C-alpha positions as CSV (number, residue, x, y, z in Angstrom):
1,X,-3.3,32.3,-10.2
2,X,-6.6,30.5,-10.6
3,X,-5.9,26.8,-11.0
4,X,-8.3,24.0,-11.5
5,X,-7.1,20.5,-10.7
6,X,-9.1,17.6,-12.1
7,X,-8.4,15.2,-9.3
8,X,-6.5,17.0,-6.6
9,X,-6.5,14.3,-3.8
10,X,-4.4,11.6,-5.4
11,X,-0.8,10.5,-5.0
12,X,0.8,13.4,-6.9
13,X,-2.1,15.9,-6.9
14,X,-2.4,16.1,-3.1
15,X,1.1,17.7,-2.7
16,X,0.4,19.8,-5.8
17,X,-2.7,21.1,-4.1
18,X,-0.8,21.8,-0.9
19,X,1.9,23.7,-2.7
20,X,-0.5,25.9,-4.5
21,X,-2.4,26.7,-1.3
22,X,0.8,27.5,0.4
23,X,1.8,30.0,-2.3
24,X,-1.6,31.7,-2.2
25,X,-3.1,30.5,-5.5
26,X,-6.9,30.2,-5.9
27,X,-7.4,26.5,-6.2
28,X,-10.5,24.6,-7.4
29,X,-10.6,20.8,-7.3
30,X,-12.9,18.8,-9.5
31,X,-13.4,15.2,-8.3
32,X,-16.0,12.7,-7.0
33,X,-15.4,13.7,-3.4
34,X,-14.6,10.1,-2.4
35,X,-11.4,10.9,-0.6
36,X,-13.1,12.7,2.2
37,X,-10.1,12.7,4.6
38,X,-7.9,14.6,2.2
39,X,-10.7,16.9,1.1
40,X,-11.3,17.7,4.8
41,X,-7.6,18.7,5.1
42,X,-8.1,21.2,2.3
43,X,-11.5,22.5,3.6
44,X,-11.7,26.2,3.6
45,X,-8.6,26.5,1.3
46,X,-10.0,25.2,-2.0
47,X,-13.2,25.5,-4.0
48,X,-14.8,22.1,-4.5
49,X,-16.6,20.9,-7.6
50,X,-18.0,17.4,-7.3
51,X,-18.9,15.3,-10.3
52,X,-17.9,12.5,-12.7
53,X,-15.7,13.6,-15.6
54,X,-17.0,10.7,-17.6
55,X,-20.5,12.2,-17.5
56,X,-19.1,14.4,-20.3
57,X,-22.0,16.7,-20.9
58,X,-22.5,17.5,-17.2
59,X,-18.7,17.8,-16.6
60,X,-18.3,20.2,-19.5
61,X,-21.2,22.3,-18.2
62,X,-19.9,22.3,-14.7
63,X,-16.4,23.5,-15.5
64,X,-17.7,26.2,-18.0
65,X,-20.0,27.5,-15.3
66,X,-16.9,27.6,-12.9
67,X,-15.4,30.3,-15.1
68,X,-12.0,30.9,-16.6
69,X,-8.7,29.4,-15.2
70,X,-5.1,30.4,-15.6
71,X,-4.2,26.7,-15.6
72,X,-6.0,23.4,-15.6
73,X,-4.1,20.3,-14.4
74,X,-5.6,17.0,-15.5
75,X,-4.4,14.3,-13.2
76,X,-7.0,11.7,-14.0
77,X,-7.2,11.6,-17.8
78,X,-6.7,8.0,-18.8
79,X,-8.9,7.6,-22.0
80,X,-9.1,9.5,-25.3
81,X,-12.7,10.4,-24.9
82,X,-11.9,12.1,-21.5
83,X,-9.4,14.4,-23.1
84,X,-11.6,15.1,-26.1
85,X,-14.2,16.2,-23.5
86,X,-11.6,18.4,-21.8
87,X,-10.6,20.0,-25.1
88,X,-14.2,20.9,-25.7
89,X,-14.6,22.3,-22.2
90,X,-11.4,24.3,-21.9
91,X,-10.4,25.5,-25.4
92,X,-10.2,29.2,-25.1
93,X,-11.1,29.1,-21.4
94,X,-7.8,28.4,-19.8
95,X,-4.3,29.8,-19.9
96,X,-2.7,26.4,-20.0
97,X,-3.7,22.7,-19.9
98,X,-1.2,20.4,-18.1
99,X,-1.7,16.7,-18.6
100,X,-0.4,14.0,-16.4
101,X,0.9,11.3,-18.7
102,X,3.5,8.6,-18.0
103,X,6.9,7.3,-19.1
104,X,5.0,4.1,-20.1
105,X,4.3,5.7,-23.4
106,X,7.8,4.9,-24.7
107,X,8.8,1.9,-26.8
108,X,10.3,-1.0,-25.0
109,X,12.9,-2.2,-25.4
110,X,14.8,0.9,-26.4
111,X,18.0,0.9,-28.5
112,X,19.2,4.0,-26.6
113,X,19.3,5.0,-22.9
114,X,18.4,7.1,-21.1
115,X,15.0,7.8,-22.7
116,X,14.8,11.4,-24.0
117,X,11.7,13.5,-24.8
118,X,10.8,12.9,-28.4
119,X,11.8,9.2,-28.4
120,X,9.5,6.7,-30.2
121,X,6.2,6.0,-28.6
122,X,5.0,2.4,-28.6
123,X,3.6,1.3,-25.3
124,X,3.4,-2.4,-24.3
125,X,0.6,-1.9,-21.8
126,X,-3.0,-0.8,-22.4
127,X,-2.4,2.0,-19.9
128,X,0.5,3.3,-21.9
129,X,-1.4,3.0,-25.2
130,X,-4.3,4.9,-23.9
131,X,-2.0,7.7,-22.6
132,X,-0.4,7.9,-26.1
133,X,-3.8,8.4,-27.6
134,X,-4.5,11.1,-25.1
135,X,-1.2,12.9,-25.7
136,X,-1.8,12.9,-29.5
137,X,-5.3,14.4,-29.1
138,X,-4.0,17.1,-26.9
139,X,-1.0,18.0,-29.1
140,X,-3.3,18.2,-32.1
141,X,-5.4,20.6,-30.1
142,X,-2.5,22.6,-28.8
143,X,-2.6,26.3,-29.6
144,X,-0.3,28.8,-27.7
145,X,-3.1,31.3,-27.5
146,X,-6.3,29.3,-27.3
147,X,-5.2,26.0,-25.7
148,X,-1.6,25.8,-24.6
149,X,-0.7,22.2,-23.7
150,X,2.1,20.8,-21.5
151,X,2.7,17.0,-21.1
152,X,4.3,15.7,-17.9
153,X,5.5,12.1,-17.7
154,X,6.2,10.8,-14.2
155,X,7.7,7.3,-13.7
156,X,7.3,5.2,-10.5
157,X,6.0,7.6,-7.9
158,X,5.4,6.9,-4.2
159,X,4.6,8.8,-1.0
160,X,5.1,8.1,2.7
161,X,2.0,5.9,2.9
162,X,2.6,4.0,-0.3
163,X,4.0,0.6,-1.1
164,X,7.3,-0.8,-2.4
165,X,7.0,-2.5,-5.8
166,X,8.7,-5.9,-6.4
167,X,8.7,-8.7,-8.8
168,X,5.6,-10.4,-7.3
169,X,3.5,-7.3,-7.1
170,X,2.7,-4.9,-4.3
171,X,2.4,-7.1,-1.2
172,X,4.2,-5.8,1.9
173,X,5.1,-9.4,2.8
174,X,8.3,-8.7,0.8
175,X,9.5,-6.6,3.8
176,X,8.8,-9.5,6.2
177,X,10.7,-11.9,4.0
178,X,13.7,-9.7,3.8
179,X,13.6,-9.0,7.6
180,X,13.5,-12.7,8.3
181,X,16.2,-13.6,5.8
182,X,14.0,-15.5,3.5
183,X,15.0,-15.8,-0.2
184,X,13.5,-13.2,-2.5
185,X,12.5,-13.6,-6.1
186,X,13.8,-11.1,-8.6
187,X,12.8,-11.1,-12.2
188,X,15.4,-11.8,-14.9
189,X,19.1,-11.4,-13.8
190,X,18.3,-8.5,-11.5
191,X,20.3,-6.1,-13.6
192,X,17.6,-4.0,-15.4
193,X,17.5,-0.5,-14.1
194,X,14.7,1.2,-12.2
195,X,13.9,4.6,-10.8
196,X,11.5,5.8,-8.1
197,X,10.6,9.4,-7.1
198,X,8.8,10.8,-4.1
199,X,5.5,12.5,-4.9
200,X,6.8,15.7,-3.3
201,X,9.5,16.0,-5.9
202,X,7.2,15.1,-8.8
203,X,4.6,17.6,-7.6
204,X,7.3,20.3,-7.6
205,X,7.8,19.6,-11.4
206,X,4.1,20.1,-12.0
207,X,4.1,23.4,-10.1
208,X,7.1,24.6,-12.0
209,X,5.2,24.1,-15.2
210,X,2.3,26.3,-14.3
211,X,2.2,29.5,-16.3
212,X,5.6,28.6,-17.7
213,X,5.6,29.6,-21.4
214,X,8.7,27.6,-22.1
215,X,6.6,24.5,-21.4
216,X,3.9,25.2,-23.9
217,X,3.7,22.5,-26.5
218,X,6.3,20.3,-24.8
219,X,6.6,17.2,-22.8
220,X,8.9,16.5,-19.8
221,X,10.1,13.6,-17.7
222,X,9.6,13.7,-14.0
223,X,11.2,10.5,-12.7
224,X,13.7,9.6,-10.0
225,X,17.4,10.1,-10.7
226,X,18.9,7.1,-8.8
227,X,19.5,4.4,-11.5
228,X,19.2,1.2,-9.4
229,X,19.5,-2.3,-10.6
230,X,16.7,-4.5,-9.2
231,X,19.3,-6.3,-7.2
232,X,20.5,-2.9,-5.9
233,X,16.9,-1.9,-5.2
234,X,16.5,-4.8,-2.9
235,X,19.8,-4.0,-1.2
236,X,18.4,-0.6,-0.4
237,X,15.3,-2.2,1.2
238,X,17.5,-4.5,3.3
239,X,19.5,-1.5,4.4
240,X,16.4,0.4,5.4
241,X,15.3,-2.6,7.4
242,X,18.7,-2.8,9.0
243,X,19.3,-6.4,7.9
244,X,21.6,-8.3,5.6
245,X,20.3,-8.8,2.1
246,X,19.0,-12.4,1.8
247,X,19.5,-14.6,-1.2
248,X,18.1,-13.2,-4.4
249,X,16.5,-15.9,-6.6
250,X,16.6,-14.9,-10.2
251,X,13.8,-16.3,-12.4
252,X,13.3,-15.6,-16.1
253,X,10.8,-12.8,-16.5
254,X,8.7,-14.5,-19.1
255,X,8.4,-17.6,-16.9
256,X,7.6,-15.6,-13.8
257,X,4.9,-13.7,-15.6
258,X,3.2,-17.0,-16.6
259,X,3.5,-18.5,-13.1
260,X,1.9,-15.5,-11.5
261,X,0.3,-13.4,-14.2
262,X,-1.9,-11.4,-11.8
263,X,1.1,-10.4,-9.8
264,X,4.1,-10.5,-12.1
265,X,2.7,-9.5,-15.5
266,X,4.1,-6.0,-15.0
267,X,7.6,-7.4,-15.0
268,X,7.1,-8.5,-18.6
269,X,5.8,-5.2,-19.9
270,X,7.8,-2.9,-17.7
271,X,10.2,-4.0,-15.0
272,X,12.4,-6.2,-17.2
273,X,13.4,-3.1,-19.3
274,X,15.8,-0.4,-18.2
275,X,13.7,2.5,-17.0
276,X,16.1,5.5,-17.0
277,X,15.2,8.9,-18.2
278,X,16.9,12.1,-19.1
279,X,15.6,14.9,-16.8
280,X,17.7,17.8,-18.0
281,X,14.9,19.5,-19.8
282,X,12.7,19.4,-16.7
283,X,15.5,20.6,-14.5
284,X,16.3,23.5,-16.8
285,X,12.7,24.6,-17.7
286,X,10.6,23.6,-14.7
287,X,13.2,23.8,-11.9
288,X,12.6,20.1,-11.2
289,X,14.7,18.7,-8.4
290,X,15.1,15.2,-7.0
291,X,15.5,15.8,-3.3
292,X,14.3,12.6,-1.6
293,X,16.7,9.7,-2.0
294,X,15.2,6.2,-2.3
295,X,16.6,5.1,1.0
296,X,15.0,8.0,2.8
297,X,11.7,7.7,1.0
298,X,11.5,3.9,1.5
299,X,12.4,4.4,5.2
300,X,9.3,6.6,5.5
301,X,7.1,3.9,3.9
302,X,8.5,1.3,6.3
303,X,7.9,3.6,9.3
304,X,4.3,4.2,8.2
305,X,3.7,0.5,7.7
306,X,5.2,-0.4,11.0
307,X,3.1,2.2,12.8
308,X,-0.1,1.0,11.2
309,X,0.5,-2.7,11.3
310,X,0.7,-2.8,7.5
311,X,3.4,-5.4,6.9
312,X,1.9,-8.7,5.9
313,X,3.3,-11.9,7.5
314,X,5.2,-13.8,4.7
315,X,3.8,-17.1,6.1
316,X,0.5,-16.0,4.6
317,X,1.9,-16.3,1.1
318,X,3.0,-20.0,0.8
319,X,3.0,-19.9,-3.0
320,X,6.1,-17.6,-2.9
321,X,8.3,-20.4,-1.5
322,X,6.5,-22.9,-3.7
323,X,7.7,-21.0,-6.8
324,X,11.2,-20.9,-5.5
325,X,11.2,-24.6,-4.7
326,X,9.9,-25.4,-8.2
327,X,12.5,-23.2,-9.8
328,X,15.3,-24.8,-7.9
329,X,14.0,-28.3,-8.8
330,X,13.7,-27.3,-12.4
331,X,17.3,-25.9,-12.4
332,X,18.8,-28.9,-10.8
333,X,17.0,-31.2,-13.2
334,X,18.6,-29.4,-16.1
335,X,22.0,-29.5,-14.5
336,X,21.6,-33.3,-13.9
337,X,20.6,-33.8,-17.5
338,X,23.2,-31.8,-19.3
339,X,26.3,-31.9,-16.9
340,X,27.2,-35.5,-17.9
341,X,27.5,-34.4,-21.5
342,X,30.3,-32.1,-20.7
343,X,28.9,-29.3,-22.9
């Protein structure tokens, strides 16, 4: 098959590209050519088109000149004007248009779990709202003959060289804290549910959608399948590190987001809500399989960070302990104030 990937060297699209090369597809990548190491890995196996998709006129001319494609996979469509440009460029010129969306399009909180395709869309983040707008444009343009569209919605996706999310952002100092037995902040009561999936598995879902007529005009979830509480999530990390889980300090999500908005804002719009998704449609139609357990995947991340010196010394983040100290002082002050009342 002739496949064009808009992107092709990112977290999910890199393994997609490898899988397509391995199965003998004719692969073209359109991107800015900034990830030279990954592009070098594909050298001689893919056709390269370099450009900026946001230069709409030039982009549309480039891809038209490149010819017809059996499938176009859009991995970097984040704004409505980008997918409007894609519709102009590919309507009648590709056998299928696969769009990488996100589970962040769904309304939160939800009254029902797990999330199922067709659930109400009402994102809390700008990222999610933009993806909703993109999805709507594409589904309005969908035509089984002239422009067949498939929407794929990954959740938290990581690879062997990635990071491990936590309540105070993406800093690898979390690993040092856990290894040294220092208390760890967890948003809320630690009982909201989270899923994570390795990019290899998510990429397999994308490949399973290519040329799949059952997927025309439909959307699918591609998340992890281990429903972990955030407390349980941290226990997995401790197990990977081979240490005892340290004390987990639970701080209300709304307070934490205001104490460290640049690092914990995502807790308020995402992490505090159960993120669990039905994947039965993707399993049945796309052959999606979850094969990399979180413990194994996180073990690969830790191994990579250790080999590259990528774990930050937690002493370099004194504010972390300052937040814990302030929270404990605040809690004790409330206890001292109200305990004598015998409430």
